[in-house]
RONU-615759 format. One record per residue (C-alpha): residue in one letter; y, x, z; residue number from 0. Coordinates in Angstrom, 2 decimals. Layout:
// residues N
R   type        py        px        pz   seq
R      a         Y         X         Z   NUM
...
This chain:
// residues 629
R   type        py        px        pz   seq
R      m    143.67     93.42    163.61     0
R      v    141.76     95.36    161.00     1
R      r    143.51     98.65    160.27     2
R      t    144.80     99.29    156.79     3
R      p    144.21    102.71    155.23     4
R      a    147.76    103.72    156.05     5
R      q    147.29    102.80    159.71     6
R      h    144.00    104.62    160.03     7
R      p    144.59    108.04    161.64     8
R      t    142.04    109.90    159.52     9
R      r    142.27    108.26    156.13    10
R      a    144.68    108.45    153.25    11
R      p    145.57    105.36    151.20    12
R      a    142.78    103.91    149.11    13
R      r    142.66    104.39    145.38    14
R      k    140.54    103.25    142.52    15
R      a    137.15    104.91    142.47    16
R      s    137.53    105.97    138.85    17
R      r    140.65    108.06    139.47    18
R      r    138.99    111.26    140.57    19
R      r    141.26    114.21    141.24    20
R      p    140.63    116.77    138.47    21
R      g    140.06    120.42    139.00    22
R      r    137.62    122.61    140.81    23
R      l    138.02    124.53    144.04    24
R      r    136.17    127.75    143.47    25
R      y    134.70    130.04    146.08    26
R      r    136.53    133.32    146.47    27
R      s    135.66    136.44    148.42    28
R      g    135.84    136.03    152.18    29
R      v    135.70    132.52    153.59    30
R      c    135.79    129.68    151.14    31
R      p    138.36    127.08    152.22    32
R      a    137.30    123.51    152.64    33
R      s    138.20    121.18    149.84    34
R      p    141.42    119.25    150.42    35
R      r    141.08    115.92    152.11    36
R      r    140.43    113.68    149.15    37
R      p    141.60    110.08    149.28    38
R      a    139.11    107.47    150.32    39
R      s    137.33    105.84    147.42    40
R      v    136.81    102.60    149.27    41
R      r    138.68    100.80    152.00    42
R      p    137.53    101.36    155.58    43
R      r    134.99     98.95    156.89    44
R      s    135.82     96.20    159.30    45
R      g    133.39     94.62    161.68    46
R      a    131.12     96.44    164.06    47
R      w    127.77     98.06    164.34    48
R      s    125.62     96.18    166.76    49
R      f    123.94     98.43    169.25    50
R      r    121.14     96.44    170.85    51
R      r    119.28     98.01    173.72    52
R      s    117.85     97.17    177.11    53
R      l    117.92     99.34    180.19    54
R      l    114.48    100.49    181.27    55
R      w    113.26    102.31    184.33    56
R      g    114.59    105.86    184.50    57
R      g    117.63    105.11    182.38    58
R      a    115.80    105.15    179.04    59
R      f    116.75    102.75    176.28    60
R      e    114.61    100.67    173.94    61
R      e    115.70     98.82    170.84    62
R      q    115.41     95.04    170.94    63
R      k    115.18     94.81    167.16    64
R      t    116.19     97.88    165.19    65
R      s    117.97    101.01    166.32    66
R      l    121.65    101.27    165.46    67
R      v    121.51     98.13    163.36    68
R      g    123.77     98.58    160.34    69
R      r    125.12     95.11    159.68    70
R      r    128.40     93.29    160.01    71
R      e    128.88     91.13    163.08    72
R      p    129.51     87.39    162.66    73
R      a    132.95     86.29    161.50    74
R      q    134.13     85.56    165.02    75
R      n    133.95     89.31    165.71    76
R      a    136.11     90.22    162.73    77
R      h    139.03     90.99    165.02    78
R      l    137.29     94.17    166.16    79
R      s    139.25     96.98    164.56    80
R      r    136.75     99.76    165.28    81
R      p    132.97     99.88    165.20    82
R      i    130.93    100.35    168.34    83
R      f    128.97    103.14    166.67    84
R      e    129.91    104.63    163.34    85
R      v    129.87    108.00    161.69    86
R      d    133.68    107.93    161.46    87
R      m    133.89    108.06    165.28    88
R      l    132.23    111.46    165.39    89
R      p    132.35    114.10    166.89    90
R      d    131.75    111.95    169.97    91
R      p    128.77    109.89    168.82    92
R      r    126.67    107.84    171.13    93
R      s    122.97    108.51    171.29    94
R      h    120.71    105.59    172.07    95
R      r    118.23    107.81    173.91    96
R      p    119.28    109.67    177.05    97
R      l    119.80    113.40    177.14    98
R      i    117.08    114.83    179.41    99
R      m    118.15    117.66    181.72   100
R      g    116.63    119.89    184.38   101
R      r    116.80    123.48    185.61   102
R      r    113.16    124.37    186.24   103
R      g    111.66    123.50    182.89   104
R      a    111.84    121.22    179.86   105
R      v    109.48    120.09    177.12   106
R      a    110.02    118.05    173.97   107
R      t    107.13    116.92    171.80   108
R      n    106.27    114.21    169.29   109
R      h    104.20    112.22    171.83   110
R      p    104.97    111.25    175.46   111
R      l    101.44    112.09    176.66   112
R      a    101.71    115.61    175.25   113
R      s    105.12    116.06    176.85   114
R      q    103.68    115.01    180.19   115
R      a    100.76    117.42    179.75   116
R      g    103.18    120.29    179.18   117
R      l    105.40    119.38    182.12   118
R      d    102.36    119.11    184.41   119
R      v    101.41    122.69    183.52   120
R      l    104.93    123.92    184.31   121
R      r    104.83    122.13    187.67   122
R      a    101.46    123.75    188.39   123
R      g    102.98    127.23    188.04   124
R      g    102.30    127.85    184.38   125
R      n    104.84    129.37    182.04   126
R      a    106.10    128.12    178.67   127
R      v    103.12    129.64    176.86   128
R      d    100.61    127.93    179.17   129
R      a    102.40    124.62    178.66   130
R      s    102.30    125.19    174.90   131
R      v     98.52    125.54    174.96   132
R      a     98.15    122.25    176.82   133
R      i    100.54    120.54    174.41   134
R      c     98.83    122.01    171.34   135
R      f     95.43    120.56    172.17   136
R      t     96.75    117.29    173.60   137
R      l     98.75    116.58    170.44   138
R      g     95.62    117.19    168.39   139
R      v     93.95    114.35    170.30   140
R      v     96.70    111.75    170.79   141
R      e     98.42    112.36    167.45   142
R      p     95.37    113.07    165.26   143
R      m     97.16    112.05    162.07   144
R      m     99.56    114.98    162.44   145
R      s     97.75    118.02    163.80   146
R      g     94.59    119.26    165.44   147
R      i     92.12    122.11    165.68   148
R      g     91.19    121.51    162.04   149
R      g     94.67    122.60    160.96   150
R      d     97.23    125.42    161.12   151
R      g    100.24    126.44    163.19   152
R      f    103.10    128.85    163.84   153
R      y    103.96    129.78    167.45   154
R      h    107.33    131.48    168.01   155
R      v    107.90    132.89    171.50   156
R      a    110.68    134.68    173.40   157
R      m    109.68    136.03    176.80   158
R      n    112.28    136.63    179.49   159
R      g    113.02    140.33    179.94   160
R      s    112.25    141.18    176.33   161
R      r    114.94    140.88    173.70   162
R      d    112.40    140.89    170.88   163
R      g    110.75    137.67    169.82   164
R      l    107.24    137.31    168.46   165
R      v    105.65    134.93    165.98   166
R      y    101.94    134.12    166.13   167
R      n    100.81    133.04    162.68   168
R      g     97.83    130.72    162.98   169
R      t     97.44    129.75    159.33   170
R      g     94.13    130.07    157.53   171
R      a     93.42    131.31    154.03   172
R      a     91.79    129.67    151.03   173
R      p     87.96    129.76    151.18   174
R      e     86.14    132.24    148.94   175
R      a     84.81    129.43    146.76   176
R      a     88.30    127.98    146.20   177
R      t     89.26    129.43    142.84   178
R      v     91.82    128.41    140.24   179
R      e     89.04    127.94    137.69   180
R      r     87.13    125.59    139.96   181
R      y     90.09    123.30    140.55   182
R      r     91.16    123.35    136.93   183
R      k     87.70    122.05    136.05   184
R      e     88.18    119.35    138.70   185
R      g     91.38    118.32    136.94   186
R      g     93.62    119.59    139.73   187
R      i     93.65    119.94    143.51   188
R      p     92.72    116.74    145.37   189
R      v     95.08    115.68    148.16   190
R      s     92.21    114.36    150.30   191
R      g     88.46    114.64    150.62   192
R      p     86.13    117.64    151.03   193
R      l     87.73    119.90    148.40   194
R      s     91.19    119.68    149.98   195
R      t     90.35    121.76    153.09   196
R      s     91.31    125.37    153.79   197
R      i     90.26    127.58    156.72   198
R      p     91.83    126.20    159.94   199
R      g     93.94    128.71    161.89   200
R      t     95.47    126.76    164.79   201
R      v     92.95    127.86    167.43   202
R      a     93.32    131.52    166.44   203
R      g     97.11    131.41    166.63   204
R      i     97.49    129.60    169.96   205
R      a     94.73    131.70    171.56   206
R      m     96.36    134.98    170.51   207
R      m     99.68    133.88    172.01   208
R      h     98.04    132.82    175.27   209
R      k     96.09    136.06    175.57   210
R      a     99.33    138.05    175.29   211
R      h    101.63    135.94    177.46   212
R      g     99.72    133.22    179.32   213
R      r     99.51    133.05    183.11   214
R      l     97.04    130.27    183.90   215
R      p     93.36    130.40    182.89   216
R      w     92.67    129.20    179.35   217
R      s     89.84    126.97    180.58   218
R      k     92.22    124.87    182.70   219
R      l     94.71    124.20    179.93   220
R      l     92.48    121.96    177.81   221
R      d     91.62    119.51    180.60   222
R      t     94.18    116.87    179.61   223
R      a     93.18    116.96    175.94   224
R      i     89.50    116.64    176.87   225
R      d     90.27    113.65    179.09   226
R      y     92.18    111.78    176.35   227
R      a     89.47    112.55    173.80   228
R      r     86.65    111.32    176.05   229
R      n     88.36    108.33    177.67   230
R      g     90.77    107.44    174.90   231
R      f     94.49    107.04    174.37   232
R      a     96.39    103.89    173.48   233
R      a     97.41    103.55    169.84   234
R      t    101.19    103.61    169.42   235
R      h    103.21    101.82    166.76   236
R      g    103.38    105.13    164.91   237
R      y     99.63    105.69    165.06   238
R      s     98.88    102.15    163.89   239
R      y    101.30    102.49    160.99   240
R      f     99.89    105.80    159.74   241
R      a     96.29    104.61    160.14   242
R      d     97.01    101.49    158.13   243
R      e     98.88    103.42    155.44   244
R      n     95.94    105.81    155.07   245
R      r     93.06    103.36    155.48   246
R      k     91.70    104.17    152.01   247
R      i     91.41    107.89    152.81   248
R      l     89.91    107.21    156.24   249
R      s     87.47    104.61    154.92   250
R      a     85.94    107.21    152.59   251
R      d     84.49    109.04    155.61   252
R      p     82.19    107.00    157.91   253
R      r     83.17    108.87    161.08   254
R      s     86.89    108.61    160.39   255
R      r     86.52    104.92    159.60   256
R      r     84.69    104.26    162.88   257
R      i     87.10    106.22    165.08   258
R      f     90.53    105.69    163.56   259
R      l     90.47    102.20    161.99   260
R      d     90.02     98.68    163.29   261
R      a     86.35     97.73    162.97   262
R      k     87.09     94.14    161.90   263
R      t     90.06     94.49    159.58   264
R      g     89.48     97.99    158.25   265
R      g     93.17     98.72    158.73   266
R      g     95.30    100.21    161.46   267
R      p     94.34     99.07    164.97   268
R      e     96.62     96.91    167.08   269
R      v     99.09     98.70    169.30   270
R      g     97.43     99.45    172.63   271
R      t     93.92     99.78    171.18   272
R      m     92.06    102.65    172.83   273
R      i     91.12    105.45    170.42   274
R      v     88.09    107.36    171.72   275
R      q     86.82    110.67    170.25   276
R      e     83.71    111.64    172.22   277
R      d     82.47    114.27    169.75   278
R      l     85.86    115.95    169.82   279
R      a     85.78    115.97    173.63   280
R      r     82.53    117.95    173.58   281
R      t     83.97    120.38    171.03   282
R      l     87.09    120.91    173.16   283
R      e     84.85    121.66    176.13   284
R      e     83.18    124.39    174.07   285
R      i     86.57    125.84    173.11   286
R      s     87.61    125.66    176.76   287
R      s     84.64    127.78    177.80   288
R      d     84.14    130.02    174.74   289
R      g     87.71    130.34    173.46   290
R      a     88.69    131.12    169.89   291
R      e     85.73    133.47    169.52   292
R      g     83.34    130.54    169.83   293
R      f     85.31    128.48    167.32   294
R      y     85.25    131.17    164.63   295
R      r     82.13    133.23    165.34   296
R      g     80.02    131.44    167.96   297
R      r     77.75    128.41    168.25   298
R      l     80.56    126.03    167.40   299
R      a     81.33    127.99    164.24   300
R      k     77.73    127.61    163.07   301
R      r     77.80    123.83    163.67   302
R      l     81.16    123.47    161.98   303
R      a     80.13    125.48    158.91   304
R      a     76.83    123.62    158.58   305
R      a     78.60    120.26    158.76   306
R      c     81.14    121.35    156.16   307
R      q     78.47    122.52    153.74   308
R      a     76.56    119.26    154.15   309
R      q     79.70    117.25    153.33   310
R      g     80.85    119.29    150.33   311
R      v     83.63    121.17    152.15   312
R      l     84.00    124.77    150.93   313
R      l     84.15    126.36    154.42   314
R      t     81.32    128.74    155.34   315
R      e     80.41    130.80    158.40   316
R      t     81.77    133.85    156.61   317
R      n     85.09    132.10    155.96   318
R      l     85.45    131.13    159.62   319
R      a     84.50    134.60    160.86   320
R      s     87.16    136.14    158.63   321
R      c     90.00    134.11    160.14   322
R      e     92.35    136.20    162.27   323
R      a     95.77    135.25    163.60   324
R      e     98.67    137.58    162.89   325
R      r    101.40    138.69    165.29   326
R      t    104.72    139.50    163.60   327
R      a    108.41    139.80    164.38   328
R      p    110.65    136.86    163.47   329
R      i    113.19    137.19    160.68   330
R      s    116.82    136.52    161.58   331
R      i    120.46    136.30    160.52   332
R      k    123.79    136.19    162.32   333
R      y    125.60    132.85    162.08   334
R      r    128.95    132.18    163.77   335
R      g    128.14    134.62    166.56   336
R      y    124.58    133.36    167.10   337
R      e    121.33    135.02    166.10   338
R      v    119.19    132.49    164.26   339
R      r    115.52    133.45    164.17   340
R      q    112.81    132.04    161.97   341
R      t    109.12    132.33    161.25   342
R      p    108.52    134.84    158.41   343
R      p    106.51    134.24    155.22   344
R      n    104.04    132.72    154.51   345
R      s    106.34    130.26    156.35   346
R      t    109.41    129.19    154.39   347
R      g    111.69    129.65    157.39   348
R      f    113.74    132.05    155.26   349
R      v    114.97    129.05    153.23   350
R      m    116.80    127.63    156.26   351
R      l    118.38    131.03    156.90   352
R      q    119.57    131.15    153.29   353
R      e    121.07    127.67    153.62   354
R      l    123.01    128.79    156.69   355
R      k    124.21    132.03    155.08   356
R      i    125.54    130.15    152.06   357
R      a    127.15    127.36    154.10   358
R      e    128.80    129.88    156.43   359
R      r    131.10    130.84    153.55   360
R      f    132.81    127.46    153.90   361
R      d    134.99    126.00    156.65   362
R      l    132.41    123.51    157.91   363
R      k    134.17    123.01    161.23   364
R      g    137.20    121.72    159.35   365
R      l    135.16    119.04    157.58   366
R      k    134.59    115.70    159.27   367
R      p    131.00    115.08    160.40   368
R      g    129.31    112.59    158.12   369
R      s    131.85    113.09    155.34   370
R      a    130.99    113.50    151.68   371
R      d    132.75    116.88    151.64   372
R      l    130.48    118.26    154.35   373
R      l    127.28    116.75    152.98   374
R      h    128.05    118.02    149.48   375
R      i    128.34    121.64    150.64   376
R      l    125.11    121.40    152.66   377
R      i    123.22    119.71    149.83   378
R      e    124.34    122.30    147.28   379
R      a    123.37    125.15    149.62   380
R      r    119.97    123.53    149.99   381
R      k    119.50    123.32    146.21   382
R      i    120.17    127.03    145.75   383
R      a    117.90    128.09    148.61   384
R      f    115.02    125.93    147.35   385
R      l    115.12    127.62    143.96   386
R      d    114.40    130.89    145.77   387
R      r    111.62    129.18    147.70   388
R      e    109.92    128.41    144.40   389
R      r    110.46    131.94    143.11   390
R      f    109.42    133.91    146.17   391
R      g    107.71    131.73    148.82   392
R      a    104.19    133.11    149.24   393
R      d    101.80    135.15    151.37   394
R      p    103.54    138.54    151.83   395
R      r    100.13    140.23    151.81   396
R      h     99.80    139.20    148.16   397
R      a    103.38    139.04    146.87   398
R      l    106.65    140.94    147.13   399
R      i    109.30    138.82    148.86   400
R      p    112.81    140.40    148.75   401
R      l    113.95    139.07    152.13   402
R      e    116.55    141.79    152.64   403
R      r    118.37    140.72    149.50   404
R      l    117.84    136.97    149.98   405
R      l    119.40    137.12    153.46   406
R      s    122.18    139.58    152.62   407
R      d    125.91    138.84    152.78   408
R      a    126.37    139.89    149.16   409
R      y    123.75    137.43    147.92   410
R      a    125.20    134.64    150.10   411
R      d    128.63    135.34    148.57   412
R      e    127.11    135.13    145.10   413
R      c    125.33    131.85    145.86   414
R      a    128.39    130.26    147.50   415
R      g    130.43    131.15    144.42   416
R      r    128.11    128.97    142.34   417
R      i    128.96    125.85    144.33   418
R      n    131.47    123.48    142.72   419
R      v    132.98    121.64    145.68   420
R      e    133.91    118.69    143.47   421
R      k    130.71    118.19    141.50   422
R      a    126.96    118.09    142.09   423
R      s    124.95    120.74    140.30   424
R      v    122.43    119.76    137.65   425
R      p    118.79    120.40    138.66   426
R      e    117.58    123.72    137.32   427
R      p    114.16    123.46    135.64   428
R      f    111.44    125.59    137.14   429
R      s    108.84    126.72    134.64   430
R      a    105.93    126.68    137.10   431
R      a    106.27    123.60    138.34   432
R      a    106.65    114.68    149.84   433
R      g    105.70    113.32    152.63   434
R      g    104.15    115.87    154.94   435
R      d    102.68    115.04    158.32   436
R      t    102.97    117.68    160.96   437
R      t    104.05    117.92    164.59   438
R      y    106.58    120.09    166.37   439
R      y    107.17    120.88    170.04   440
R      c    109.22    123.22    172.19   441
R      v    109.09    124.40    175.79   442
R      v    111.49    126.34    178.02   443
R      d    110.36    127.22    181.55   444
R      g    112.37    128.07    184.64   445
R      e    112.11    131.82    184.01   446
R      g    113.76    131.60    180.60   447
R      n    110.60    131.94    178.51   448
R      a    110.78    129.80    175.37   449
R      v    108.32    128.62    172.73   450
R      s    109.10    126.96    169.41   451
R      a    105.86    125.69    167.85   452
R      i    104.76    123.73    164.83   453
R      q    101.25    122.72    163.75   454
R      s     99.76    120.50    161.10   455
R      i     96.78    119.21    159.17   456
R      n     99.21    118.69    156.24   457
R      s     99.21    115.03    155.15   458
R      a     98.62    112.13    157.51   459
R      f     95.01    112.43    158.74   460
R      g     94.60    115.54    156.58   461
R      s     91.57    115.42    154.32   462
R      g     90.29    112.31    156.08   463
R      v     87.00    114.16    156.66   464
R      i     85.50    114.69    160.13   465
R      a     83.09    117.63    160.14   466
R      g     79.79    116.18    161.32   467
R      d     79.31    115.78    165.06   468
R      t     82.07    118.30    165.89   469
R      g     84.70    115.56    165.88   470
R      i     87.06    117.94    164.05   471
R      l     89.33    116.23    161.54   472
R      l     89.84    118.73    158.72   473
R      n     93.13    119.59    157.03   474
R      n     94.05    119.03    153.38   475
R      r     96.18    122.19    153.11   476
R      m     94.63    123.16    149.74   477
R      a     97.02    120.60    148.22   478
R      y     99.89    123.08    148.78   479
R      w     98.54    125.58    146.25   480
R      h     99.83    126.04    142.70   481
R      l     97.42    126.57    139.81   482
R      d    100.09    127.90    137.42   483
R      d     99.63    131.47    136.21   484
R      g    102.40    133.70    137.50   485
R      h    103.53    131.41    140.31   486
R      a    104.12    133.31    143.57   487
R      n    102.08    130.65    145.38   488
R      q     99.18    130.62    142.91   489
R      l     95.80    129.96    144.51   490
R      k     93.62    132.95    145.33   491
R      p     90.61    133.11    147.69   492
R      g     91.51    134.87    150.93   493
R      k     95.23    134.29    150.39   494
R      r     97.32    132.13    152.74   495
R      v     99.23    129.30    151.12   496
R      r    103.02    128.97    151.27   497
R      h    103.81    126.76    154.27   498
R      t    106.73    124.40    154.70   499
R      m    106.14    124.74    158.46   500
R      n    108.82    126.72    160.30   501
R      a    109.74    127.12    163.97   502
R      p    113.37    128.16    164.53   503
R      m    114.91    129.68    167.64   504
R      v    118.60    130.44    168.25   505
R      m    119.70    133.30    170.48   506
R      k    123.03    133.89    172.20   507
R      d    123.72    137.13    174.08   508
R      d    120.07    138.20    173.65   509
R      a    118.71    135.07    175.37   510
R      p    117.41    131.77    173.97   511
R      w    120.25    129.32    173.33   512
R      c    118.26    126.61    171.56   513
R      v    114.70    125.96    170.43   514
R      f    114.27    123.12    167.97   515
R      g    112.34    122.01    164.93   516
R      t    110.68    119.18    163.09   517
R      p    107.69    118.13    161.00   518
R      g    108.37    116.82    157.53   519
R      a    107.08    119.09    154.72   520
R      d    109.87    119.84    152.21   521
R      n    112.38    118.11    154.47   522
R      q    111.88    120.45    157.43   523
R      v    114.24    123.30    156.59   524
R      q    116.99    120.99    155.35   525
R      v    116.85    118.76    158.43   526
R      n    116.74    121.79    160.74   527
R      f    119.74    123.08    158.78   528
R      q    121.87    119.98    159.33   529
R      v    120.89    119.66    163.00   530
R      l    121.92    123.25    163.72   531
R      v    125.21    122.80    161.85   532
R      a    125.93    119.74    164.02   533
R      m    125.29    121.69    167.23   534
R      i    127.15    124.89    166.33   535
R      e    129.97    123.65    164.10   536
R      h    130.73    120.32    165.78   537
R      g    129.54    120.84    169.34   538
R      y    126.91    118.12    169.46   539
R      d    124.36    118.14    172.25   540
R      p    120.70    118.08    171.13   541
R      q    120.27    114.30    171.38   542
R      q    123.46    113.61    169.44   543
R      a    122.54    116.14    166.77   544
R      l    119.09    114.77    166.08   545
R      e    120.18    111.11    166.15   546
R      m    123.07    111.56    163.73   547
R      p    122.61    109.95    160.29   548
R      r    120.25    112.05    158.21   549
R      w    120.17    113.15    154.61   550
R      t    117.54    114.92    152.54   551
R      c    117.52    116.20    148.98   552
R      m    114.67    116.54    146.52   553
R      q    114.62    118.17    143.09   554
R      p    112.09    117.81    140.25   555
R      g    109.14    120.20    140.44   556
R      q    109.66    121.13    144.09   557
R      a    107.35    118.82    146.06   558
R      a    105.01    120.81    148.31   559
R      n    101.85    118.80    147.59   560
R      y     99.99    119.08    144.28   561
R      p    100.96    118.27    141.51   562
R      h    104.38    119.39    142.82   563
R      t    106.56    116.76    141.18   564
R      g    109.57    115.34    143.03   565
R      e    112.42    113.01    142.10   566
R      d    116.04    114.07    141.65   567
R      a    117.60    112.25    144.59   568
R      v    119.69    112.56    147.72   569
R      t    118.34    110.18    150.35   570
R      l    120.81    108.92    152.96   571
R      e    120.24    106.80    156.03   572
R      g    122.20    103.56    156.02   573
R      r    124.47    104.60    158.88   574
R      f    126.53    106.84    156.63   575
R      s    129.81    105.13    155.76   576
R      r    130.22    103.39    152.43   577
R      e    133.02    105.85    151.74   578
R      t    130.63    108.80    152.08   579
R      i    127.96    107.16    149.93   580
R      e    130.42    106.27    147.17   581
R      e    132.08    109.69    147.22   582
R      l    128.73    111.44    146.81   583
R      r    127.88    109.22    143.85   584
R      l    131.24    109.99    142.24   585
R      m    130.51    113.70    142.67   586
R      g    127.33    113.24    140.63   587
R      h    124.65    112.98    143.31   588
R      k    121.85    110.49    142.65   589
R      v    121.97    108.66    145.97   590
R      k    119.22    106.55    147.49   591
R      v    119.98    104.68    150.74   592
R      v    117.24    103.84    153.25   593
R      g    117.26    102.08    156.62   594
R      d    119.36    103.22    159.54   595
R      l    116.62    105.31    161.15   596
R      e    114.23    105.57    158.21   597
R      g    115.10    109.11    157.21   598
R      p    112.31    111.69    157.42   599
R      c    111.33    114.12    160.15   600
R      s    111.15    113.95    163.93   601
R      v    113.26    116.63    165.58   602
R      e    112.65    117.97    169.09   603
R      a    115.18    120.28    170.72   604
R      i    116.01    122.09    173.97   605
R      r    119.34    123.81    174.66   606
R      i    119.78    126.29    177.51   607
R      l    123.21    126.21    179.18   608
R      p    124.81    129.19    180.98   609
R      s    124.37    127.24    184.22   610
R      g    120.60    127.33    183.72   611
R      v    120.34    123.64    182.84   612
R      r    117.77    122.86    180.15   613
R      m    119.13    120.10    177.92   614
R      a    116.37    118.34    175.93   615
R      g    116.43    115.73    173.20   616
R      s    113.81    113.85    171.18   617
R      d    114.08    112.06    167.85   618
R      p    113.79    108.23    167.94   619
R      r    112.32    108.17    164.44   620
R      r    108.80    108.76    165.79   621
R      d    106.91    108.62    169.10   622
R      g    108.45    111.78    170.57   623
R      w    109.79    112.17    174.10   624
R      a    111.50    114.87    176.12   625
R      l    110.94    115.61    179.82   626
R      a    112.50    118.03    182.30   627
R      y    112.60    118.70    186.02   628
């Protein structure tokens, strides 16, 4: 029997969608109460969600067709009164990937081969920092469309025995020849090609972290990456998709075309095709022996600069020699008894902290997971925080960023008071007016050391340009600059661009409680926001939190990549209930629904339990995998 609204334990009787309850629940000082349980705008669904999977070795699951398929079952199944998997069943959702657990160490990355490389280092006696080095370089080989030594990164570490965390900022600056006037004459900043590349900082950042905290020799930690570069790795579904989607960019560079695309079709290679990068293998061997010094000021630097100049890239020997990583303290807030740390500017990690501070003023725990009430509060908090990103997000060496005020209780109270819990806010125009392809990973070792790391070449396959015989695929990070006069993120030679990359870490009782994060450009801080809310407010484990239906919000003029447009839309995965989708539309949100697991980002997460168990999860939306022992 299908339950009627009156029989359903969590729903009030249905009503016509047009009869919205009038009035506005305003925020008041202290904690803002949740909005009253509003009647359902549509009747509850009947039928069931099919959940097709097959048991593989080791207890892992693989979809037969699509993950968490959102369709009604045939009529003969209409007697089922409750779905097998539905948002309304939360807070006890099923996850279709297993939760990975161990006590001696855990890793979670966006590629299984990189996860294995990190775990191998832990088993060999390395610590979390050593494992991070191996993962960093391996990801640059087996996931070349997302990151590599031609890009940038942030490396956030907490070492056991020290309460203070550290952030290693490995992001490069704009080259000296990259001026506003030059790009205005070009008609704007290109999103690919030679003029889209900034100084790469990844090698500087990861090397500085290893020098301070590593245990194993640097030269041993690149072995796996060198092996996969020289002998090849098998193209995954994800790799083939991104290569095919970006075949035009890759075809413009003869080396990229030869290495990354199918020689016959000119598109993405078939799954299982071996991708070999012999030039990159030789370059990694040089970095293994000469370290970051060789990359920025040695023989390799001379070859890299010469290749760039020959191909019209603005990088010079002087630019490379000027690149230095920066070690800073993380920024942080208190949230529900936890200390939430983030990477400081030029990262936009502060935006996630603002979202949390604003949302904390509401009774989120009292709102049903997946409900329109909960999503509305989170979306509105995101909108407010992103306005401050546009006003203040920049390189702190070149701009004043009022972090103390932005992360204060008084400002959070003010922002929360602007949220109408019954109605979506109208986009605020920004006078100086998404995609994003990055990779994230995290490691926790048996001693309690933890690393939260994110690195990127910006868009998929970056600039599409390989620098001569170095095998280095260069970033297209110049596309993140603004050319508008007066914008905090306006281009200036020697200045670091505002990064969407951020690497969170949550502390409890002065020890790491969770490390997690995601790629995804403008979507990163809002997806990290909703994942952390799910874990803290509703008690989800990491795998449940990152598999839950996902939303993202975009506003006009806020896209990270030039020309910084962006549609006014809230994108929801199809697993949200029809009730939630309709309620959000009635509240004034412009809703766009995508496939069940077609939302953006690819979250990796590790929780540390009081028992010492490391609890790891990996997002099914990409090729990621978690391992532990």
